[in-house]
matplotlib code that plots the C-alpha trace (Angstrom):
import matplotlib.pyplot as plt

x = [-0.1, 1.1, 0.1, -0.5, 0.6, -0.8, 0.5, -2.1, -1.4, -0.1, -1.0, -1.4, 0.8, 1.8, -2.0, -3.3, -6.3, -6.6, -5.7, -6.4, -10.3, -10.0, -12.7, -11.1, -13.7, -16.7, -14.5, -11.8, -8.5, -8.2, -11.2, -9.2, -6.2, -7.8, -9.9, -6.9, -5.0, -7.9, -8.6, -4.6, -5.7, -3.9, -6.7, -5.0, -4.5, -3.5, -4.1, -1.8, -3.6, -3.1, -4.1, -7.7, -8.4, -12.0, -12.9, -10.9, -11.7, -15.6, -14.7, -12.5, -15.6, -16.8, -13.9, -12.6, -9.2, -8.0, -7.7, -4.3, -3.5, -0.2, 0.2, 3.6, 2.0, 2.9, 6.8, 6.1, 8.1, 6.7, 9.3, 6.7, 3.9, 5.3, 6.6, 3.2, 1.6, 4.1, 3.0, -0.3, 0.6, 0.3, 3.0, 1.4, 2.3, 5.5, 6.2, 4.4, 3.9, 4.4, 1.7, 1.7, -1.7, -1.8, -1.0, -4.6, -3.2, -1.5, -1.7, -3.6, -1.7, 1.9, 1.3, 0.5, 4.0, 5.4, 3.8, 3.8, 8.4, 8.0, 6.4, 8.0, 11.7, 11.5, 13.8, 13.7, 12.6, 11.2, 11.1, 9.0, 11.6, 10.5, 13.1, 15.3, 13.6, 12.1, 8.4, 5.7, 4.6, 7.2, 7.5, 10.2, 10.2, 9.4, 13.1, 13.3, 10.7, 13.6, 15.4, 12.8, 11.0, 15.0, 15.6, 15.1, 15.1, 16.8, 17.1, 14.4, 13.0, 15.3, 18.6, 16.9, 16.6, 19.9, 21.6, 20.2, 20.8, 22.5, 20.2, 17.0, 14.8, 14.2, 10.9, 11.1, 7.5, 7.0, 4.0, 4.9, 2.7, 4.8, 6.4, 4.4, 2.0, -0.2, 1.9, -0.3, -3.4, -1.6, -0.7, -4.0, -5.5, -3.1, -4.0, -7.4, -9.6]
y = [0.1, 3.5, 6.4, 10.1, 12.8, 16.2, 19.3, 21.6, 23.7, 26.2, 30.4, 31.2, 34.8, 35.6, 34.9, 37.3, 34.1, 30.3, 29.7, 25.8, 26.7, 28.7, 27.7, 25.2, 24.0, 22.3, 22.1, 23.8, 23.9, 21.1, 19.8, 19.0, 17.4, 14.9, 13.9, 14.0, 11.8, 9.4, 9.0, 8.1, 4.7, 6.1, 5.5, 6.2, 9.9, 11.7, 15.5, 17.8, 20.9, 24.0, 27.8, 27.5, 23.8, 24.2, 25.3, 23.2, 19.8, 21.3, 20.4, 17.7, 16.0, 14.7, 12.8, 9.2, 10.8, 10.9, 14.8, 15.4, 18.7, 20.2, 22.1, 23.5, 24.5, 28.6, 27.9, 27.4, 24.7, 21.6, 19.3, 19.3, 18.5, 15.8, 14.3, 14.8, 13.0, 10.5, 9.2, 8.5, 6.7, 2.5, 0.0, -1.4, 1.6, 0.5, 4.2, 7.3, 10.2, 14.3, 16.1, 20.4, 21.1, 23.9, 22.6, 22.1, 20.9, 17.9, 15.5, 11.5, 10.0, 11.7, 10.1, 6.8, 6.9, 7.7, 4.7, 2.4, 3.5, 2.8, -0.7, -1.8, -0.8, -0.4, 2.3, 4.5, 8.0, 9.2, 12.9, 13.9, 16.5, 19.0, 20.9, 19.8, 20.9, 18.8, 18.8, 17.2, 15.0, 12.8, 9.4, 7.6, 4.6, 3.1, 2.4, 6.3, 6.5, 7.0, 9.4, 12.0, 11.7, 12.6, 15.5, 18.8, 22.6, 24.2, 20.7, 20.8, 18.5, 19.5, 19.1, 15.7, 15.3, 16.7, 14.2, 11.6, 13.5, 10.7, 7.6, 9.7, 8.2, 11.5, 10.9, 12.9, 14.9, 16.6, 18.7, 21.8, 20.9, 19.2, 22.9, 24.7, 26.1, 28.8, 31.1, 34.5, 35.9, 36.0, 32.6, 31.7, 33.3, 32.1, 28.5, 28.1, 26.5]
z = [0.1, -0.7, 1.5, 0.9, 2.8, 2.0, 3.3, 4.2, 7.7, 5.7, 7.1, 3.0, 4.2, 0.4, -0.7, 2.1, 2.6, 2.8, -0.6, 0.2, 0.2, -2.8, -5.3, -8.2, -10.6, -8.9, -5.6, -3.6, -4.2, -1.5, -2.5, -6.1, -4.7, -2.7, -5.5, -8.0, -5.6, -5.2, -8.8, -9.4, -7.3, -3.8, -1.2, 2.5, 2.2, 5.7, 5.5, 8.0, 8.6, 11.1, 10.3, 8.8, 10.6, 11.1, 7.7, 6.4, 8.4, 7.1, 3.6, 4.2, 6.1, 2.5, 1.6, 2.8, 4.3, 7.9, 9.1, 11.7, 13.0, 13.2, 16.6, 15.1, 12.0, 12.9, 12.6, 8.4, 8.3, 6.3, 8.1, 11.3, 9.4, 7.6, 10.7, 12.4, 8.8, 9.1, 12.3, 11.4, 8.2, 9.2, 8.9, 6.3, 3.8, 1.8, 0.6, 1.4, -1.2, -0.2, -1.8, -1.2, -0.1, -2.9, -6.1, -7.1, -11.1, -10.2, -12.4, -11.9, -14.4, -12.8, -9.5, -11.2, -12.6, -9.2, -7.9, -10.8, -10.3, -7.4, -7.3, -10.7, -8.9, -5.6, -5.9, -1.9, -3.5, -6.8, -7.7, -10.9, -12.3, -14.9, -17.4, -14.3, -11.3, -8.7, -8.0, -6.4, -5.4, -4.7, -3.0, -0.7, 1.2, 4.6, 5.2, 5.5, 8.1, 11.5, 9.6, 8.7, 12.3, 13.2, 11.9, 13.7, 12.0, 10.9, 9.1, 6.3, 3.5, 1.0, 2.7, 3.3, -0.4, -1.0, 1.7, -0.6, -4.2, -5.6, -4.9, -6.0, -8.7, -11.0, -13.1, -16.2, -16.7, -20.1, -17.5, -15.5, -13.2, -10.8, -10.4, -9.9, -6.4, -5.6, -3.5, -5.3, -6.2, -9.6, -9.4, -8.8, -11.6, -13.8, -13.5, -12.2, -14.3]

ax = plt.figure().add_subplot(projection="3d")
ax.plot(x, y, z, "-o")
ax.set_aspect("equal")
plt.show()
């Protein structure tokens, strides 16, 4: 089984409002992300919230997901959210996908390609790459659980990936969606359907 950890604890300071609650097609930004993960065949989904927890929880209740609150969300570090989410992922999970909560452009076929690559090769870290830029979602094998739990700020997930760069299996993709997220109103206006 593959699990997904969706990082949805951010405060959206650059956007000026909670970006994951913004409309996206017939749903919201976070709703679109969850639907895409589900469509890709990954059904063990753990959403880590922080800022706007109550509003996000109302939306997420319509989905079959595990909602976890990160008490330390205000430090702005993704690392604590990954650690909080990973604690709820069961031991039967072979690997976990790290999914950004502000990346509604992610595509089911990319998630499927990452999972398929893992299941066929068992490479321990798989990262989508567009024009030599690392993207999301990326996958890590359960053998890295302890190492990720042992990371302490100022360590970051980028440091973790840099440390293991030589063994990362980069899945080259032809879509910029893996490197596009919503930070500002301009991003939202540019990418929204």
